N, C-alpha and C positions, 0 to 999 in steps of 0.2 A: 462268790467273790466279786468285788467291784473293781473294775479296771480303771486306772487313772492315767498311767503313762508308763514309760520304760524306766526301770531301775529307780523307782521312786519309793521311799519308805519314810516312816515316821520313827522317831527314836524309840528304842526299846531298852531294856535293862542289860542287854548283852554288851560286853566290853568291846570297844573298837579302838584301834590305834589312833592316837592323836596326830593331827597333821603337823603339830609342832614338835613331835618326838624326833630325837636325833637318830633313832634306829631306822634304817631304810627297809621298807616293805614293798613287795610287789603289789600294785594296785589291782584289786580284785573287786568286781561289783558286789556290793553287799546286798544280798537278797535273802529274805526270810519270808516264808509263805505262811500266813496265818489265816485261818477261817474262823468264823464265829457264828453262833446261832443264838437267837433271842427267844426265850420262853417267857410266859407271863410272870414267872417268879424269879428268874435269874438270868444272868448272862454267862454263857458257857464258852470258854476259849480253848481251842485245841491247836497245837503247834506241831506240824510235821518237821522232819529233819531239815535243818538249815543248810544253806549252800556253804561251800568252803569259805573260810574266813582267815584273814592273815594272822589272827591271834586266837588262841583257844578261848572258848566261852567260859564266862565266869560261872560260879556255882549258883549265884542268885538268879541268873537268867532262866534257868530251866524251870523254875516254879513260879515265875512272875505271872500273875493273872490280873494285875491292876492296870496293865497297859494293853490297849487294843490297837493293833497295827493295821493300816489300810495300805496294801501293797499293789504295785503295778506288775502285771504279768502279760500284757499284750499291747500291740501298737494301736488298737482302735478302741473307741468308746462305745458302750452299749447304747441302744436307742433310748432306753429308759433314763440313763444318766444324761444323755443329750437333752431330753425333754426337761429334766430337772434343772439343768443348767440354763436353758432358755427361759424357764419360768422364773428362775432367780434373777436373770438379767432384766426381764420385763418388770419384775417387782422393784429392782434397783432403780431402773429408769423412772418408774412411777414415783418412787420415794424421792428422787431428786427433783422431779417436776411438781410434785404435790404442793409444796409451800407456795411456789410461784402461781400455780393455777388457782389455788384457793384464795390467794390474795387478789387475783383478777376478779374472781366471782364476787368477793366482798365489796370491791370497789365498784364493780358494774351494777351490783344489785341495788345500790343507792340511786342509780339513774334509771333503772328499768321498773315498770309497773309489776307488782307481784301481790299475791294475796287479794285483799279487798280492792286495792287499786286496780289490779288486773281485771277483776270482775266488773268494776266500773267502766273500764276501757271497753270491754266486750259489750256492755249495755249501751254505751254511747255509740259505738260503731253499728250495732244492730238497729238502734233507733234511727240512725242516719240512713241506713240501707232501706228501711221501711218508708221513711219520709220521701225518699227519691222515687219510689214507686207510686205512692199516693199523690205526689205533687203533679204527676202528668195525667192523672185520671180526669175524665169529665164526669158528669152526673151519672152516666151509665157504666162507669168503670172502664172506659175505653181510652187507650193511649193513642193520640193522634199526632204525636210529635214526628217531625221529618216528613209529614205527608203520608205516613204509613200507619194504617189502623191496626190495632191489636188490643185484645183484652188481656190485661196484665195483672197478675196476682202473686202473692207470696205465701209461704208457709214455713214452719220450723220443723226440721227433721231431727229426731233424737236417735243417736246411734246406740249400738249394743253396749258401748262403753259408758253411755250416759251423757256424752257431749251433744250439744245442740248446734245444728248447722242451719244457716239461713239458705233457703231455696226459693225459687220463683219460677213462674211459668208465663209464657206468651201464647195466646190462642188466636187463631184466625177469626176474623169477623165477616169477611166477604167471600170466603171460599170454603168448600167442604174439606174437613181434615183428612188427609191422605196418609200421613205418617207422623212419626215422632222423632225428635232429635234431642238427645241429652247432651248438654253443653258443659264443658269443663274449661275454666279459664287457666291462665298461666301463673307462674310464680309471682307473688306480691301484688296481684291485681284481684279482681272480683267479677262476678257474673254480670253485673249491671253495665259494665263496659261494653258488653256485646248486645246492647239493646237494639241498635240499628240493624245488626245482622240478624237477630232473632225475628224482627218484624219483616225483614226481607224474606225469611223462611216462611213466615206466616202467610205472606202474599202468594206463595206457591203451594199452600195447603199443608204445611208442616206445623204441628204444635211443638213448642220448644220448652224444655225444662232446664233450668240452670241451678247449679249448686256452688256455694262458696265453700271450698274445702277447708279443713281444719287450719286455724291460724290466719284466715283470710276474710276480708269483707266483714259481714255481719255474723260470722261463726265464732264458736268458742276458741279459746286458747289465746295466748299472748300474740299480739299482732306481728306477723312475719315469722312466727316460731312454729315449726312443724315437728312435733315429737317423734313422728314416724310416718313416712309416706305409705307404709303398709296400712295405716289407719285410713288414709285417703282412698287406697285401692279397695279396701273392704267396705268403706262408706259408699263408694260409687256402685259397687255390686248390689248393696242393699237398696240404694236409691233406685237403681234400674229396675229391680224387682217390684218396688212399690209403684213406679210409673207404669209398668206393664200390667200390674194388677188393676190400675185405674183405667187402662186402655187396652183390654185384652185382645182386641181384634186388629190392632194397627201395627204395621211394621216399624221397628225401632232402629235408629242409627245413632251413632255417637260422633260428636265433634270435640276435638281437644286441641289446645294451643300450648306449645312449649312443654313445660313440666306437666300440664294437664294432659297433653298428648301421651307423655310417658306413663302417666297413671292409667289411662285408658288402654294402652298397649299391654301393660302388665295385667290388667283386669281381664282382657279377652284371651289371655293365655289359659285361663280357667275354662275348661270345656263346657261347663254349665252356663257360663256367661256368654261364651261364643255362640251357643245355640239361641240365645235371646236377641242377639244383635245381627242385623242384616249386613252391616258394613260400617266402617269408620272413616271419617275425613279428618286429617290432622295437618296443622300448619306449624312449621318450624319445630318439629318434635325434638325433645331433649333425649336423644338416643345415645349420645356419647358426649361426656363432659370431661375436658382435660384440666386437672388442677394446675394452678399457676407454678407449682414446684413439686417435684417427686416426693419430697419429704412430707407434703401435706397428706398423702395417702397413708403414710406411716403413723403420723401423730393424730390424724382425724378421729380414729376410734377412741383414743384415750381422752382427747379434748371434748368429744361429744358426750362422754360420760361424766367428766369432771366439771366442765363448764359449758353445758349445752346451750345456754341462752347468751353466752358471750358473743359480741359482735366483732368480727374481723374487719379491720379497715381495708384489707385487700379485697373484701367482698363487697365493698360499697359501690353500688351501681346507680347512685343518684345522677340523673341526667344522662344515662347511657343512651346513645343514639339508636333507638329501636324503630324509628320511622323517619322518612325523608320529608314529612310534613311538619314544619315547625309548630303549627298550631296544635297538632295532636300531641306533641311532646309537652307543651305547656299544660294542656288539659290533663294528661296522665300524671305528671309530676306535681301538679297542684291539687290533685284529688286526695282528700284525707283518708279515703278508704283504700288507697294504694299505698303499700308499705314502701317507703323510700329510704329507709335506714340501711346500714351495712348488714350484710347477710349474717344470720346467727349460725354458730358453729354446728349445732345439731341439724339445722335445715340444710346447710351445705353438705354435711356428711350423708344425709338421707338422699340427696340428689345423686351423689357419687354411688351410693348403694343401688338405687333403682336403675341408673344407667348401666352399671356393671351387670346387673341381672338381665337387662334387655340385651346387652352385647352377647351374653351367653345363650340367649334364647331366640335370636333373630330367625333361625330356621324353623321355629315352632309357630311363627305368626302366619297363619294360613287364612285368616278372615279377609274378605274383600276390603281393600283400602285405597285411599287417595292421599298422596303426600304432596304438599305445596311448601316450597322453601326458597328463600332469597339467597342468591349466591354471595351477597355481601353481609350476610348475617354474622355479627360478632359475638352473639350470645350462645347460639347452638350451631352445630357443625353441619352444613349441607352435605358434606362428604359422608357423614354418618347416615343421613337419609338415603343417599344412594346405596350405601351398603345394606340398609334394611330392605330396600327394594330388590336388590340383587340376591340377597340371602333368603328372602321369604319364598316358600313354596306355593303361595297363593296363586290361583289361576285367574283371579280378578284383581289386578293391582295396577295402579297408575302413579306416576310421579311427574311433577312439573317444577322445574327450577326457573326462577325469575332473575335474570342478570341485573345486578346492581340493587336489588331490593334488600331491605333490612329485615329485622326480626318480626315486628308486629305487622304482618301482611294485611290484616283487616283494618289497619289504621294508616296504611300507606296512601299516597295520592290516588292510586289505582284500586282502592278498596272495593269499589263496586264490581270491578272486573274479577277480583278474587272471589267475592261473594257469589257472583254468577257462575264461576267455575265449580264451586262447591255445590251449589244448588242444582246445577245441571247433572252433576255426577250422582247426587242423591235421587233426583227425579227419575233417572234412567233405571234405577234399581227398585222402584216401587212395585 
């Protein structure tokens, strides 16, 4: 029997006194208990004795099998019924939102690259990324920009999914290679932005590998669109293994900024990856992101499925103050390989997902790590970095907060001091 509520019934063929009748009757709850079973060939209805009724039952009611009654016999709903009702409510909400959301997609699709045009966009961005590397080469393939020497090269990394990712490397020219650093950029940027930092690492004996993760720089997918950050996590794991296969005897570290730091943190939760990495240095990690409104958490899963590429105006971060150096802001936001449009729905939802995962697993991050964060960062939360430091059981952990610094620490006026802090930490663990 399915319980709906108290004293609730659907009409049957039993006679009941009309409420318009002139004859007065004592009000008695009208309860009749019916049960039914369904077989492949028929519907069988059985009817136990009814409750007292103000009027005698009619003759026709005793044999009626054409009406099936659903009655209330208790004050609570079963869990199964509750789940069914919740499913119906979700379906109803989706039904109401679907026309609006599909209208958004159809309008937005005319403005976004897709299909062949998307492929052309990837080809254009990849060619630009390659040109930037070749443009700084001398005849021997050495990058001598900024007075720092480095052998710089690029390669294309094909994932298990068949996506092609742009990767590059920086090798020391004047010192013996002591260790490896796999570098992961932040949201909407690309690995070439860290060219100066990579060459500073080269000067101290580290060979650096950088990867443009999915939807960024010279890699596949629509610019600024991340179908899943789990893709990025699995790609980093596979890329790490490839780097170590090429350099089997060298210690390997990881560096990540912002969302790139979150990707690395999730990757090292895997015990197999943790064994491969000696330590991680992260700046402004995206450990916790608070949506602009609580309702975002409720509608984000639906929106990310129905309109994943839609761009929310609330997510538009063009010109966000990520550095106190005005020149660095101009360089970043005028770079065509940096995505400066409004955040796409799926990308935003993926960031919420990965930060939620990290919040639940802070106590499992036991790898040696260094965290650097500016206290005036408006993109990621320095308090979340402190929570990571306090929650982690690692016996080798360090955190340094910089009063007044913003999000892009390696592009702040004190960038060389930040780089030196990271390099010193890495060198001590060789």
